[in-house]
C-alpha positions as CSV (number, residue, x, y, z in Angstrom):
1,X,71.0,26.8,-10.7
2,X,71.0,26.9,-14.5
3,X,68.9,29.4,-16.5
4,X,66.9,26.4,-17.9
5,X,66.1,25.2,-14.3
6,X,65.2,28.7,-13.3
7,X,62.7,29.1,-16.2
8,X,61.1,25.7,-15.4
9,X,60.7,26.7,-11.8
10,X,59.0,29.9,-12.8
11,X,56.7,28.1,-15.2
12,X,55.4,25.5,-12.7
13,X,52.9,27.7,-10.8
14,X,51.5,29.0,-14.1
15,X,51.2,25.5,-15.5
16,X,49.4,24.4,-12.3
17,X,46.9,27.3,-12.6
18,X,46.4,26.4,-16.3
19,X,45.7,22.8,-15.5
20,X,43.2,23.9,-12.8
21,X,41.5,26.1,-15.3
22,X,41.2,23.3,-17.8
23,X,39.7,21.0,-15.1
24,X,37.2,23.7,-14.1
25,X,36.3,24.3,-17.8
26,X,35.8,20.6,-18.3
27,X,33.5,20.3,-15.3
28,X,31.4,23.2,-16.6
29,X,31.1,21.6,-20.0
30,X,28.4,19.2,-18.9
31,X,26.5,17.8,-15.8
32,X,28.4,15.6,-13.4
33,X,27.4,12.0,-13.5
34,X,24.7,11.3,-10.8
35,X,25.7,8.8,-8.1
36,X,23.9,5.4,-8.4
37,X,20.5,5.2,-6.7
38,X,20.5,2.6,-3.9
39,X,17.5,1.0,-2.3
40,X,18.0,-0.5,1.2
41,X,15.3,-3.0,2.1
42,X,15.1,-5.6,4.9
43,X,14.5,-9.1,3.8
44,X,14.2,-10.9,7.1
45,X,16.2,-14.1,8.0
46,X,19.0,-15.4,5.8
47,X,17.7,-17.0,2.6
48,X,18.6,-20.6,2.4
49,X,19.6,-20.4,-1.3
50,X,19.2,-18.3,-4.4
51,X,18.9,-21.3,-6.6
52,X,15.3,-21.3,-7.9
53,X,15.0,-25.0,-7.4
54,X,16.5,-25.2,-3.9
55,X,14.6,-22.4,-2.1
56,X,11.3,-22.3,-0.3
57,X,11.2,-19.3,1.9
58,X,9.6,-15.9,1.4
59,X,13.0,-14.3,2.1
60,X,14.7,-16.2,-0.8
61,X,11.8,-15.5,-3.1
62,X,11.9,-11.8,-2.4
63,X,15.5,-11.6,-3.6
64,X,14.9,-14.0,-6.5
65,X,12.1,-11.8,-7.9
66,X,14.7,-9.1,-8.4
67,X,17.2,-11.5,-9.9
68,X,15.1,-13.7,-12.2
69,X,12.0,-13.5,-14.4
70,X,9.7,-16.3,-15.5
71,X,7.5,-16.7,-18.5
72,X,4.9,-14.5,-16.7
73,X,5.4,-12.0,-13.9
74,X,3.3,-9.8,-11.6
75,X,2.4,-6.1,-11.9
76,X,2.8,-3.7,-8.9
77,X,-0.8,-4.4,-8.0
78,X,-0.4,-8.2,-8.0
79,X,-1.9,-8.9,-11.5
80,X,-0.3,-11.5,-13.8
81,X,1.5,-9.8,-16.7
82,X,3.8,-11.1,-19.5
83,X,7.4,-11.7,-18.4
84,X,10.0,-13.4,-20.7
85,X,7.1,-14.5,-22.8
86,X,5.6,-11.7,-24.8
87,X,2.4,-13.6,-25.4
88,X,0.9,-17.1,-25.4
89,X,-1.9,-19.2,-26.8
90,X,-3.9,-21.9,-25.0
91,X,-5.5,-24.8,-27.0
92,X,-9.3,-25.2,-27.0
93,X,-9.1,-28.2,-24.7
94,X,-6.9,-26.3,-22.2
95,X,-4.1,-28.8,-22.5
96,X,-1.4,-27.0,-24.5
97,X,0.3,-23.7,-23.9
98,X,2.5,-22.2,-26.6
99,X,4.7,-19.3,-25.4
100,X,6.4,-16.8,-27.7
101,X,9.6,-15.5,-26.0
102,X,10.8,-11.9,-26.3
103,X,13.7,-11.9,-28.8
104,X,15.4,-9.1,-26.7
105,X,15.4,-11.2,-23.5
106,X,18.9,-11.6,-22.2
107,X,20.9,-13.2,-19.4
108,X,23.0,-11.0,-17.3
109,X,26.1,-12.0,-19.3
110,X,24.4,-11.0,-22.6
111,X,23.3,-14.5,-23.7
112,X,19.9,-14.8,-25.2
113,X,17.1,-16.4,-23.1
114,X,15.7,-19.2,-25.1
115,X,13.0,-21.8,-25.0
116,X,15.7,-24.4,-24.5
117,X,16.7,-22.7,-21.3
118,X,13.2,-23.2,-19.9
119,X,13.2,-26.9,-21.1
120,X,16.4,-27.5,-19.2
121,X,15.1,-25.7,-16.1
122,X,11.7,-27.5,-16.0
123,X,13.4,-30.8,-16.4
124,X,15.8,-30.0,-13.5
125,X,12.8,-28.9,-11.4
126,X,11.0,-32.2,-12.0
127,X,14.1,-34.4,-11.6
128,X,13.9,-36.3,-8.2
129,X,17.7,-35.9,-8.0
130,X,17.3,-32.2,-7.6
131,X,15.0,-32.6,-4.6
132,X,13.2,-29.3,-5.5
133,X,10.8,-28.1,-2.8
134,X,8.3,-27.0,-5.4
135,X,8.6,-29.8,-7.9
136,X,4.9,-30.6,-7.4
137,X,4.1,-27.4,-9.2
138,X,4.7,-29.3,-12.4
139,X,2.5,-32.2,-11.5
140,X,-0.1,-31.4,-14.2
141,X,2.5,-31.4,-17.0
142,X,2.7,-34.5,-19.2
143,X,4.7,-37.3,-17.5
144,X,5.6,-35.2,-14.5
145,X,4.0,-37.5,-12.0
146,X,6.0,-40.5,-13.2
147,X,9.2,-38.4,-13.3
148,X,8.6,-37.2,-9.7
149,X,8.2,-40.8,-8.6
150,X,11.4,-41.8,-10.4
151,X,9.5,-44.0,-12.9
152,X,10.4,-41.9,-16.0
153,X,13.4,-39.9,-17.0
154,X,13.2,-36.0,-16.9
155,X,13.6,-35.9,-20.6
156,X,10.1,-37.2,-21.0
157,X,8.5,-34.1,-19.4
158,X,5.9,-32.5,-21.6
159,X,7.9,-29.4,-22.3
160,X,9.6,-28.7,-25.7
161,X,11.3,-26.1,-27.8
162,X,9.2,-25.7,-31.0
163,X,11.4,-23.6,-33.3
164,X,12.1,-21.0,-30.6
165,X,8.6,-21.2,-29.0
166,X,8.1,-23.0,-25.7
167,X,5.3,-25.6,-25.7
168,X,4.0,-27.1,-22.5
169,X,1.6,-30.0,-22.6
170,X,-0.7,-30.8,-19.7
171,X,-2.4,-34.0,-18.7
172,X,-5.5,-32.1,-17.5
173,X,-6.6,-28.4,-17.5
174,X,-5.3,-26.2,-14.7
175,X,-7.1,-22.9,-14.2
176,X,-4.2,-21.3,-12.3
177,X,-1.4,-22.7,-14.4
178,X,0.0,-19.3,-15.5
179,X,0.3,-18.4,-11.8
180,X,2.5,-21.5,-11.3
181,X,4.7,-20.2,-14.1
182,X,5.3,-17.0,-12.1
183,X,6.7,-18.9,-9.1
184,X,10.4,-18.6,-8.4
185,X,10.7,-22.4,-9.0
186,X,9.6,-21.8,-12.6
187,X,12.4,-19.3,-13.2
188,X,15.0,-20.3,-15.8
189,X,18.5,-21.3,-14.8
190,X,21.5,-20.6,-17.0
191,X,22.4,-24.0,-18.5
192,X,26.1,-23.2,-19.1
193,X,26.6,-22.0,-15.5
194,X,24.8,-25.0,-14.2
195,X,27.1,-27.3,-16.3
196,X,30.2,-25.4,-15.2
197,X,29.5,-25.1,-11.4
198,X,26.8,-27.6,-10.6
199,X,24.6,-26.7,-7.6
200,X,27.0,-23.9,-6.6
201,X,26.0,-21.8,-9.7
202,X,23.8,-19.5,-7.6
203,X,26.6,-17.9,-5.7
204,X,28.3,-14.5,-6.1
205,X,30.7,-14.4,-9.0
206,X,28.9,-17.4,-10.7
207,X,25.2,-16.6,-10.8
208,X,24.0,-15.6,-14.2
209,X,20.4,-14.4,-14.0
210,X,17.8,-12.9,-16.3
211,X,15.9,-10.4,-14.2
212,X,16.2,-6.7,-13.6
213,X,19.2,-7.1,-11.3
214,X,22.3,-9.3,-11.0
215,X,24.0,-10.7,-7.9
216,X,26.9,-8.5,-6.9
217,X,27.8,-9.9,-3.4
218,X,26.4,-11.9,-0.5
219,X,27.8,-11.2,2.9
220,X,26.3,-13.9,5.1
221,X,24.3,-12.6,8.0
222,X,24.5,-9.0,6.7
223,X,23.4,-8.1,3.2
224,X,22.8,-9.4,-0.3
225,X,24.0,-6.8,-2.9
226,X,22.3,-6.5,-6.3
227,X,23.1,-4.2,-9.2
228,X,21.2,-3.3,-12.3
229,X,21.3,-5.8,-15.1
230,X,22.0,-3.7,-18.2
231,X,21.1,-6.7,-20.4
232,X,17.5,-7.0,-19.0
233,X,15.0,-6.5,-21.8
234,X,13.1,-3.8,-19.9
235,X,16.1,-2.1,-18.3
236,X,15.0,1.3,-19.6
237,X,12.0,1.1,-17.2
238,X,14.2,0.2,-14.2
239,X,14.8,3.3,-12.0
240,X,16.9,2.0,-9.1
241,X,20.6,1.2,-9.8
242,X,21.4,-1.0,-6.8
243,X,19.4,-2.9,-4.3
244,X,20.7,-4.0,-0.9
245,X,18.7,-6.8,0.8
246,X,19.6,-6.6,4.4
247,X,19.5,-9.8,6.5
248,X,17.6,-9.2,9.7
249,X,16.4,-11.3,12.5
250,X,14.7,-8.9,15.0
251,X,11.9,-6.6,13.9
252,X,13.0,-4.2,16.6
253,X,16.4,-3.9,15.0
254,X,14.8,-3.2,11.6
255,X,12.7,-0.4,13.2
256,X,15.8,1.1,14.7
257,X,17.7,1.1,11.4
258,X,14.6,2.4,9.6
259,X,14.4,5.4,11.9
260,X,18.1,6.0,11.5
261,X,17.6,6.1,7.7
262,X,19.6,2.9,7.1
263,X,16.5,1.1,5.6
264,X,14.0,2.3,3.1
265,X,11.7,-0.7,3.6
266,X,11.2,-3.0,6.5
267,X,10.2,-6.6,6.1
268,X,7.8,-6.4,9.1
269,X,6.9,-4.2,12.0
270,X,7.5,-5.1,15.7
271,X,4.2,-5.6,17.6
272,X,5.3,-3.5,20.5
273,X,5.7,-0.5,18.4
274,X,2.7,-0.9,16.1
275,X,0.3,1.5,17.8
276,X,3.0,4.1,18.2
277,X,3.9,3.9,14.6
278,X,0.3,4.1,13.6
279,X,0.1,7.5,15.3
280,X,3.7,8.6,14.5
281,X,4.0,7.5,10.9
282,X,0.6,6.7,9.5
283,X,1.6,7.4,5.9
284,X,4.7,5.1,6.1
285,X,3.0,2.2,7.9
286,X,1.6,-0.2,5.2
287,X,-0.7,-2.9,6.7
288,X,-2.7,-5.0,4.2
289,X,-4.4,-8.4,4.4
290,X,-2.5,-11.0,2.4
291,X,-2.6,-14.8,1.8
292,X,-0.6,-16.2,4.7
293,X,-1.5,-18.5,7.6
294,X,0.6,-18.6,10.7
295,X,0.4,-22.1,12.2
296,X,1.9,-24.7,14.6
297,X,2.7,-27.9,12.7
298,X,2.5,-31.3,14.2
299,X,4.7,-34.2,13.3
300,X,2.2,-37.0,12.7
301,X,4.9,-39.6,11.8
302,X,6.0,-40.2,15.3
303,X,4.7,-40.0,18.9
304,X,3.0,-38.4,20.6
305,X,0.8,-37.3,17.7
306,X,0.8,-40.3,15.4
307,X,-2.6,-41.9,15.7
308,X,-3.8,-39.7,18.5
309,X,-6.5,-37.4,17.1
310,X,-7.9,-36.5,20.5
311,X,-4.5,-35.1,21.6
312,X,-4.1,-33.0,18.5
313,X,-7.6,-31.6,18.9
314,X,-7.1,-30.9,22.6
315,X,-3.9,-28.8,21.9
316,X,-5.7,-26.8,19.3
317,X,-8.8,-26.2,21.4
318,X,-6.7,-25.0,24.4
319,X,-5.2,-22.1,22.4
320,X,-7.0,-18.8,22.7
321,X,-6.5,-17.4,19.2
322,X,-8.3,-14.1,20.1
323,X,-5.8,-13.5,22.9
324,X,-2.9,-14.2,20.6
325,X,-4.1,-11.6,18.0
326,X,-5.2,-9.0,20.4
327,X,-2.6,-9.2,23.2
328,X,0.5,-10.8,21.7
329,X,0.7,-9.8,18.1
330,X,-1.7,-6.9,18.0
331,X,-1.0,-5.7,14.5
332,X,-4.3,-6.4,12.7
333,X,-4.0,-10.1,12.5
334,X,-7.2,-12.2,12.6
335,X,-7.7,-15.5,14.5
336,X,-7.5,-18.5,12.2
337,X,-10.3,-21.1,12.3
338,X,-9.5,-22.5,8.9
339,X,-6.4,-23.5,7.0
340,X,-7.1,-21.6,3.8
341,X,-7.3,-17.9,4.7
342,X,-10.2,-15.6,3.7
343,X,-9.8,-13.6,0.6
344,X,-8.8,-16.5,-1.7
345,X,-10.5,-16.2,-5.1
346,X,-13.7,-18.2,-5.6
347,X,-13.5,-20.1,-2.3
348,X,-15.2,-20.2,1.0
349,X,-12.9,-21.6,3.7
350,X,-14.2,-24.5,6.0
351,X,-14.0,-23.8,9.7
352,X,-13.0,-25.8,12.7
353,X,-16.0,-27.3,14.4
354,X,-15.4,-25.4,17.7
355,X,-14.8,-22.0,16.0
356,X,-18.0,-20.6,17.5
357,X,-17.8,-22.0,21.0
358,X,-17.2,-19.7,23.9
359,X,-13.8,-19.9,25.7
360,X,-15.1,-21.9,28.7
361,X,-16.9,-24.5,26.6
362,X,-13.8,-24.9,24.3
363,X,-11.5,-25.3,27.3
364,X,-13.7,-27.9,28.9
365,X,-13.8,-29.9,25.7
366,X,-10.0,-29.6,25.4
367,X,-9.5,-31.1,28.9
368,X,-11.9,-34.0,28.2
369,X,-10.0,-34.8,25.0
370,X,-6.7,-34.5,26.7
371,X,-7.8,-37.2,29.2
372,X,-9.2,-39.4,26.4
373,X,-5.8,-39.1,24.7
374,X,-4.3,-40.8,27.8
375,X,-2.8,-37.8,29.6
376,X,-3.6,-36.1,32.9
377,X,-2.0,-34.8,36.2
378,X,-0.2,-38.1,36.8
379,X,0.9,-38.5,33.2
380,X,1.5,-35.0,31.7
381,X,2.3,-34.6,28.1
382,X,6.0,-34.1,27.4
383,X,6.4,-32.2,24.1
384,X,8.9,-29.9,22.4
385,X,7.8,-26.7,20.6
386,X,10.3,-25.4,18.2
387,X,10.4,-21.9,16.7
388,X,13.0,-19.8,14.9
389,X,14.7,-16.8,16.5
390,X,12.4,-13.8,16.7
391,X,10.9,-11.7,19.5
392,X,7.4,-12.3,18.0
393,X,7.8,-16.0,17.6
394,X,9.1,-16.3,21.1
395,X,6.2,-14.3,22.6
396,X,3.7,-16.4,20.8
397,X,5.5,-19.6,21.9
398,X,5.5,-18.4,25.6
399,X,1.9,-17.5,25.4
400,X,0.9,-20.9,23.9
401,X,3.0,-22.6,26.5
402,X,1.1,-20.8,29.2
403,X,-2.3,-21.6,27.6
404,X,-1.5,-25.3,27.5
405,X,-0.2,-25.2,31.1
406,X,-3.3,-23.4,32.4
407,X,-5.9,-25.4,30.4
408,X,-4.3,-28.9,30.1
409,X,-1.8,-28.9,32.9
410,X,1.5,-29.7,31.1
411,X,4.6,-27.7,30.4
412,X,5.9,-27.7,26.8
413,X,9.6,-27.4,26.3
414,X,10.5,-24.4,24.1
415,X,13.4,-24.8,21.7
416,X,14.7,-21.7,19.8
417,X,16.5,-22.5,16.6
418,X,18.2,-20.6,13.8
419,X,15.8,-20.4,10.9
420,X,17.8,-22.7,8.6
421,X,18.1,-25.3,11.3
422,X,14.4,-25.2,12.0
423,X,13.6,-25.7,8.3
424,X,16.0,-28.6,8.0
425,X,14.5,-30.2,11.1
426,X,11.0,-29.7,9.7
427,X,11.9,-31.4,6.4
428,X,13.7,-34.3,8.1
429,X,10.8,-35.0,10.5
430,X,13.2,-36.8,12.9
431,X,13.2,-34.6,16.0
432,X,10.2,-32.2,15.5
433,X,7.1,-32.6,17.5
434,X,5.4,-29.2,17.4
435,X,7.0,-26.5,15.2
436,X,6.2,-22.9,14.2
437,X,5.9,-21.9,10.6
438,X,3.6,-20.0,8.2
439,X,2.4,-20.8,4.7
440,X,2.2,-18.0,2.1
441,X,0.0,-18.6,-0.9
442,X,2.3,-18.2,-3.9
443,X,-0.8,-17.7,-6.1
444,X,-4.4,-16.8,-5.4
445,X,-6.0,-20.2,-5.3
446,X,-7.1,-22.5,-2.5
447,X,-4.9,-25.3,-4.0
448,X,-1.9,-23.2,-3.1
449,X,-2.6,-24.0,0.5
450,X,-4.2,-27.4,0.3
451,X,-1.6,-29.1,-1.8
452,X,1.1,-29.2,0.8
453,X,-0.9,-31.9,2.8
454,X,-1.0,-34.3,-0.1
455,X,0.8,-37.5,0.9
456,X,3.6,-37.3,-1.6
457,X,4.0,-33.5,-1.7
458,X,7.6,-32.4,-0.9
459,X,6.2,-29.6,1.2
460,X,4.3,-32.1,3.5
461,X,6.5,-31.7,6.6
462,X,3.7,-33.0,8.8
463,X,3.7,-36.7,7.9
464,X,0.0,-36.4,7.1
465,X,-1.4,-39.3,5.1
466,X,-5.1,-39.5,4.0
467,X,-6.4,-41.4,1.1
468,X,-9.7,-39.5,1.3
469,X,-7.9,-36.1,1.2
470,X,-5.6,-37.2,-1.7
471,X,-8.6,-38.4,-3.7
472,X,-10.5,-35.1,-3.2
473,X,-7.5,-33.1,-4.4
474,X,-7.0,-35.4,-7.3
475,X,-10.7,-34.9,-8.3
476,X,-10.4,-31.2,-8.0
477,X,-7.3,-31.2,-10.1
478,X,-9.1,-32.9,-13.0
479,X,-12.3,-31.0,-12.7
480,X,-13.0,-28.4,-15.5
481,X,-16.2,-27.2,-13.9
482,X,-15.2,-24.3,-11.5
483,X,-18.1,-24.8,-9.2
484,X,-17.5,-28.6,-8.8
485,X,-13.8,-28.0,-8.4
486,X,-14.5,-25.6,-5.5
487,X,-16.7,-28.2,-3.8
488,X,-13.9,-30.8,-3.9
489,X,-11.4,-28.3,-2.5
490,X,-13.7,-27.2,0.3
491,X,-14.5,-30.8,1.2
492,X,-10.7,-31.6,1.3
493,X,-10.2,-28.7,3.8
494,X,-13.0,-30.1,5.9
495,X,-11.2,-33.5,6.1
496,X,-7.9,-31.8,6.9
497,X,-9.4,-29.8,9.8
498,X,-11.3,-32.8,11.1
499,X,-8.0,-34.7,11.2
500,X,-6.2,-31.8,13.0
501,X,-3.1,-32.3,10.9
502,X,-2.1,-28.6,11.7
503,X,-3.0,-25.9,14.2
504,X,-3.8,-22.7,12.4
505,X,-3.3,-19.7,14.7
506,X,-3.9,-16.5,12.8
507,X,-4.0,-15.0,9.4
508,X,-1.2,-12.6,8.6
509,X,-1.4,-9.1,7.4
510,X,1.6,-7.7,5.5
511,X,3.3,-5.1,7.7
512,X,6.0,-2.8,6.3
513,X,7.4,0.6,6.9
514,X,8.0,2.3,3.5
515,X,10.0,5.5,3.4
516,X,8.4,8.6,1.8
517,X,11.3,8.6,-0.7
518,X,10.2,5.3,-2.1
519,X,7.7,5.8,-4.9
520,X,5.6,3.2,-6.8
521,X,4.8,0.9,-3.8
522,X,1.3,-0.7,-4.2
523,X,-0.3,-3.0,-1.6
524,X,-1.5,-6.4,-2.9
525,X,-2.8,-9.6,-1.3
526,X,0.3,-11.5,-2.4
527,X,2.7,-9.0,-0.8
528,X,4.9,-9.0,-3.9
529,X,7.0,-5.8,-4.4
530,X,9.6,-6.0,-7.1
531,X,12.4,-3.5,-6.8
532,X,12.2,-2.8,-10.5
533,X,8.7,-1.3,-10.0
534,X,10.0,1.2,-7.4
535,X,11.9,4.5,-7.7
536,X,13.6,6.8,-5.3
537,X,12.8,10.5,-5.0
538,X,12.5,13.3,-2.5
539,X,10.3,12.9,0.6
């Protein structure tokens, strides 16, 4: 070994020690960077899409409220607040809104959010070629009705860019119009991404959004990963760095993962564990009335329900709603005797005519109507009841099946479908007869519930057609007097309930388990809880 090699060998341990000292000195020179904060929340079944114009479910909307922001938004307590628009003016006649957009509003790629973006988005929403589920939300905008019918081009929609301000012209005043602009369907879409990718723009690696978070990954059947959007105009007020929306099917599995610390927020609470949780974790169990009706829909476009009012009423009267809510669900739900739930602002729901009958009287009337409809022991009804995969939905379906068997003497066939399949079948109206669903009021107004039964409404998956009903809603839409508008809406609900176009079963309550480490959660009747309003701390 040469002298030089010997000297190098002797220096190596000393050099290593010196390097270690430098590393230690560097680590003491300032605080280590904190790991990103991660919120794990259950979203329920797989969202069908994250495209604002191709989604309809609460699951999709929960994720979209993190990804996007409309002209207006909601506060943690459920109050309307400015969103992309910093302020707005309404003309004296109530027909023209002028929105001033925040100059600091940015897309997740750094592009400015402009009035032109909203013009593009609203035109796409109204375009029949888009087949947007919530296209009817624009029906009051100038020319929207003709566009929706295919009688006018989308470019004629009464929405324009006025030197950077967004102007929306209405054909008639709409008291709740700002609420419509907070819907996910009214979120802007990034025009360049739409042009580049078409309808696939809302997928990971392509989606450019303008909300507090951006889409990082979507593992089908598992989790939707979001990370903080550093370009969001109010990013300084966002406390949580990453949000993981976990796809869940069974409430019992959610509860297991919550107890294991894998979830910070559940999407619901299993009925069988409700009483135990109320005793075990009263501070974590959040149960609040909210605007949602659980129902069984009837396909009125085909047999056996088309033209058979007596049969539809018989099936409704044979169901013991009190038993469903006390014995089957048992989590604070209330029996539904109206379509519009209680608690809707400035509205008194109409009630089914037999709401106050005792059980024996109701069942006797149901059997009489069943016979009038042409059915009996020698000719039992053959009908399919479809519901999506869930322990709760299955228990309800089995209970209703038993009620129909005991009261009317027929055996319904139960069909369990994956959620997306059920929704597709409901929309196609080709194989459905009776189907399970629920309707959540996207804004606090009776019209949010009543509109879906209008003959031409895209959300009308019942095949319900009533000129009287349509006319009442049309009158309500054009009525500027609040009291008279309410009378039209209440009369429309009376017509709907008389026609038995739907079987309301119970009114939901929102049910969540919220970890003590989650701060900022506020209960509200809309059950909207944006991740950007939350923070994580110690328990």
